[in-house]
C-alpha positions in Angstrom: 99.2 67.0 97.0 103.0 68.2 97.0 103.4 67.7 93.2 105.8 69.9 91.5 102.9 71.7 89.2 101.0 72.4 92.2 103.8 74.2 93.9 104.9 76.1 91.0 101.1 77.2 90.3 101.1 78.5 93.9 104.0 80.8 93.3 102.0 83.3 91.5 100.3 83.9 94.8 102.9 83.5 97.0 104.0 87.0 96.4 101.1 88.3 98.1 101.7 87.1 101.4 104.0 90.0 101.2 102.6 92.5 98.5 99.2 92.8 99.5 96.0 94.3 97.5 94.1 97.3 98.3 91.1 97.7 100.7 90.6 102.0 102.2 92.3 105.6 104.9 92.0 105.2 108.4 89.7 108.4 108.8 87.2 106.5 106.6 87.4 103.4 109.0 89.8 102.0 106.2 93.4 101.1 105.7 95.3 100.2 102.3 95.6 96.7 103.5 93.6 93.4 102.4 91.6 92.8 105.6 90.6 89.5 103.9 94.2 88.1 104.5 96.6 87.0 101.8 99.0 84.0 103.5 96.8 81.0 103.4 97.7 78.2 100.8 100.3 80.4 99.6 103.0 79.7 102.2 103.5 76.0 100.7 104.5 77.7 97.0 107.9 76.5 95.4 110.1 79.7 95.0 112.5 78.8 92.4 110.4 79.6 89.2 112.2 82.1 87.3 110.1 84.3 84.9 106.4 85.5 84.2 103.5 84.7 86.8 100.0 86.1 87.3 97.0 85.8 89.3 93.7 87.1 89.6 91.3 87.2 92.4 87.7 87.9 93.2 86.9 89.3 96.9 83.4 89.8 98.2 83.0 91.8 100.8 80.0 92.1 103.2 80.2 95.0 105.9 77.6 95.1 108.4 78.5 97.8 110.8 81.3 100.7 111.7 83.0 100.3 114.8 83.7 103.3 117.5 87.0 103.3 119.7 85.1 101.2 122.3 84.7 98.4 119.5 80.5 98.7 119.5 78.5 100.3 116.4 79.5 104.3 115.7 77.9 106.9 117.5 79.5 110.4 117.4 78.9 112.9 119.8 78.6 116.4 118.7 78.3 120.2 120.0 77.2 123.3 118.3 75.6 126.8 117.7 71.8 127.6 116.8 70.5 131.2 115.7 67.1 131.9 115.2 66.8 132.9 111.7 65.0 136.1 112.3 65.3 138.5 115.0 62.8 137.6 118.2 61.9 140.7 120.0 64.4 142.9 118.0 67.5 140.3 118.4 68.7 137.6 116.9 68.9 134.8 119.6 71.5 132.0 119.9 71.8 128.8 121.6 74.1 125.6 122.4 73.3 122.0 122.3 74.9 118.6 122.2 73.4 115.4 120.3 74.5 112.0 120.0 74.4 110.5 116.2 74.2 106.8 115.6 76.0 105.6 112.2 74.3 102.1 111.0 76.2 101.1 107.5 75.7 97.9 105.4 77.8 97.9 102.4 78.6 95.2 99.7 81.6 95.0 97.4 82.8 92.9 94.6 86.7 93.8 93.9 88.8 92.1 91.1 92.8 92.3 91.2 94.9 91.5 88.8 98.6 90.6 89.7 101.3 90.5 87.4 104.9 90.0 87.6 108.4 88.6 86.9 111.0 86.9 89.0 114.7 87.1 87.9 116.6 83.7 86.9 119.9 84.9 88.3 120.3 84.7 92.2 121.1 87.8 94.5 122.5 86.7 97.9 121.3 83.0 97.4 117.8 84.2 96.6 115.8 85.7 93.3 114.5 89.3 93.1 111.1 90.1 91.6 108.7 92.7 90.6 105.3 92.7 90.3 102.2 95.2 89.8 98.8 95.0 91.3 95.5 96.3 89.7 92.6 96.1 91.7 89.1 96.9 90.3 85.9 97.3 92.0 82.9 95.7 89.9 80.4 97.3 92.2 80.3 98.7 95.7 76.8 99.1 97.3 76.6 101.1 100.4 73.4 101.9 102.5 74.2 104.6 105.6 71.9 105.8 108.1 72.3 108.3 110.0 70.0 108.7 113.0 69.4 110.4 116.4 67.2 112.6 118.5 67.0 116.2 118.3 69.0 117.6 121.0 67.3 120.1 123.2 68.8 123.6 122.7 70.1 125.6 125.8 68.2 128.8 126.8 67.7 131.2 124.0 70.4 134.1 124.6 70.2 137.0 125.1 67.2 135.9 127.5 63.8 137.4 126.5 63.3 139.4 129.9 63.9 143.1 128.6 62.1 145.1 127.8 58.7 144.0 129.7 57.3 141.5 127.2 53.9 139.7 127.4 53.8 136.6 129.6 54.5 133.3 127.7 57.0 135.2 125.2 60.2 133.5 126.5 58.5 130.3 126.3 57.0 130.8 123.2 60.2 131.7 121.4 62.2 128.8 122.8 59.5 126.4 121.8 59.1 127.8 118.0 63.3 127.7 117.7 63.3 124.1 119.4 60.4 123.1 116.6 62.6 125.0 113.7 65.6 123.3 114.6 64.2 120.0 115.2 63.0 120.2 111.5 66.9 121.3 110.3 68.5 118.8 112.5 66.6 116.1 111.0 67.0 117.3 107.8 70.8 117.3 108.0 70.9 113.6 109.0 68.8 112.7 106.2 71.1 114.8 103.6 74.2 112.7 105.5 72.2 109.7 105.0 71.7 110.1 101.1 75.2 111.4 100.5 76.9 108.4 102.1 74.7 105.9 100.1 74.8 105.0 96.6 76.5 102.4 94.0 79.5 102.9 92.5 82.2 100.9 90.1 85.8 101.8 89.2 89.4 101.5 89.3 91.1 101.1 92.7 94.6 102.2 93.5 97.5 100.3 91.8 100.5 99.0 93.8 104.0 98.5 92.7 106.2 95.9 94.5 109.8 94.9 94.6 110.9 91.9 96.8 113.5 89.1 97.3 112.8 85.6 97.8 114.9 83.2 99.5 114.4 79.4 100.2 116.9 76.4 101.8 115.8 73.1 103.1 112.2 73.5 105.3 112.6 77.5 105.5 111.1 80.3 102.8 111.9 83.9 103.4 110.0 86.4 101.0 111.1 90.4 101.6 109.6 93.2 100.1 108.3 96.9 99.6 105.0 98.3 98.2 104.2 101.5 96.9 100.3 102.4 96.9 99.6 104.7 94.3 96.5 107.4 94.2 95.1 105.9 90.8 91.7 104.8 92.1 88.7 106.6 91.4 87.9 109.1 93.8 86.3 112.4 94.9 87.3 114.4 97.6 83.9 116.0 97.9 82.1 112.8 98.4 82.1 110.5 101.2 81.3 107.7 99.0 84.8 106.3 97.3 87.1 103.5 95.8 90.5 105.0 95.8 91.7 106.0 99.1 92.9 109.6 97.9 95.3 112.0 96.8 98.2 110.1 99.0 100.7 107.5 99.0 101.7 104.4 101.4 104.8 102.5 101.6 104.7 99.3 102.8 107.9 97.4 103.7 106.9 93.7 104.9 108.7 90.1 105.3 107.0 86.7 105.2 108.5 83.5 106.6 107.3 80.0 105.8 108.7 76.7 107.7 108.0 73.0 107.2 108.1 71.2 110.8 107.1 68.2 109.3 106.3 67.1 105.4 102.6 67.3 105.8 102.3 70.9 107.9 103.9 74.6 106.7 103.5 77.2 109.4 103.6 81.0 107.9 103.9 84.4 109.3 103.8 87.9 107.9 104.8 91.0 109.2 104.0 94.8 107.3 104.4 98.4 108.4 102.5 101.0 106.5 103.7 104.8 105.9 101.4 107.4 104.7 101.8 110.5 103.4 99.5 113.6 103.7 96.0 113.5 101.3 96.7 116.6 99.4 93.1 117.4 98.6 92.0 117.6 101.9 95.3 117.7 104.4 94.1 114.5 106.0 97.0 112.2 107.2 96.1 108.5 107.8 98.1 107.1 110.6 100.9 104.5 110.1 99.6 101.2 111.1 101.2 97.6 111.5 99.9 93.9 109.9 100.6 90.3 111.2 99.3 87.7 109.0 99.5 84.4 110.7 98.6 80.8 108.9 99.0 77.2 109.0 98.8 74.7 106.1 98.1 70.6 105.9 98.5 68.7 102.7 95.8 66.4 102.2 95.3 64.0 99.1 93.0 66.6 97.6 94.5 69.9 98.8 96.0 72.4 101.3 93.7 73.6 104.0 94.0 75.4 107.5 93.3 78.4 109.6 94.9 81.8 109.2 94.5 85.0 111.4 95.0 88.7 110.3 95.8 91.9 112.7 95.9 95.2 112.0 96.5 98.0 114.1 97.0 101.9 113.8 100.3 103.1 116.0 100.0 106.7 115.0 97.3 109.0 115.2 95.2 110.4 112.3 95.8 114.0 111.5 93.6 116.6 110.3 90.4 114.7 109.9 87.2 115.6 111.4 87.1 112.3 113.7 90.2 113.1 116.2 92.9 110.3 116.7 90.8 107.5 115.3 93.5 104.7 115.5 92.4 101.9 113.2 92.4 98.3 114.6 91.2 95.0 113.3 91.5 91.4 114.2 90.1 88.8 111.7 89.8 84.8 111.9 89.0 82.1 109.2 89.9 79.3 106.7 91.5 78.5 103.5 91.5 75.8 101.1 94.0 75.5 97.8 94.2 73.1 95.0 95.7 72.6 91.8 93.7 72.7 88.7 95.8 70.1 86.6 94.6 70.9 83.0 95.7 74.5 83.7 98.4 74.1 86.0 96.9 76.9 88.3 96.1 77.0 91.7 92.9 77.9 93.3 92.7 79.2 96.5 89.0 79.7 98.3 89.3 81.4 101.7 86.7 83.3 104.1 87.8 85.5 107.1 85.4 87.5 109.3 86.2 90.3 111.8 86.5 89.0 115.4 87.1 92.4 116.9 87.6 96.2 115.6 88.1 99.5 116.3 87.1 102.6 114.2 86.7 100.1 111.7 84.3 98.8 109.1 83.5 95.3 110.1 82.1 92.3 108.4 83.2 89.3 106.3 85.1 88.8 103.1 85.1 85.7 100.6 87.7 85.2 98.0 88.9 83.2 95.3 92.3 83.3 93.5 93.3 81.6 90.5 97.4 81.8 90.3 100.1 80.7 86.9 103.3 80.4 86.9 104.6 80.8 83.3 
């Protein structure tokens, strides 16, 4: 399977080993990084292919939960105050409460990515320069979210109903009435939050521009690059359900290395850093993060296949958000298979990755098919 056409076709996808497509901001349990993994079969791609290239990928994302800082299903503890809607015995009474809310989320999302790029014919420092444009589009995002929890018990109303002298049982009756009214309002708020976070969307995602340098010598291949993610996606600052990340930018430098220890095996690794600006719509700044992508590829008579692992972790806190530091962390593992369509001289990559550990993140599974071609 080490044919020239196969390795040429794979080149169009190889740049994705360093230049990742959009996924989604840490305060929303997402980051601008492809949690489906991008290394896979592309690590065996031929790099000496000057000219234009293109890649089209379809990714199906199935999210089954949000995790908290412990890795369990997300629960939020919230404290607040309550005031009676009308005066009781001549005065408005107040109370405090502390409650726990569970958030259950299921999300199905279909994302298409079109990558268009060009690699220079001339050598620079022994390698080729390239530029690429990534255009993501969500064909359908279907989210169902449920906020639930028992209504907290109010503290004793204040000021206390002790003076002037009141009929026996007045305080208890007032407390019971306040609790009943609070229960109605509290559960209605949970229902409203569930409704606001549930829905179906489609639209453009955040575009990315990448520049890079590709070098190969003998059994070693190196790809370095810089990606700028732009706030071009469909986004409403007043909504909790969005395709775009928000009105901010993400700069991602990265490097990928592939090495052939034997004719049939290739080992690959990619490291990336990401730096976010502040969202000017809500003043939230998602924390900066790092990512490590690992893969091993075996060449068989029918194609290339092997395992891949992806780890993404924030190393600075979120600031300005409602959830505090909220550092994102996610580790996923899966498999991939890549083969050639001879008639098109195009490579097809199939991959699967599932979340095996996460903190403050969406957790689920990713299914992807990618078709790549060099011209």
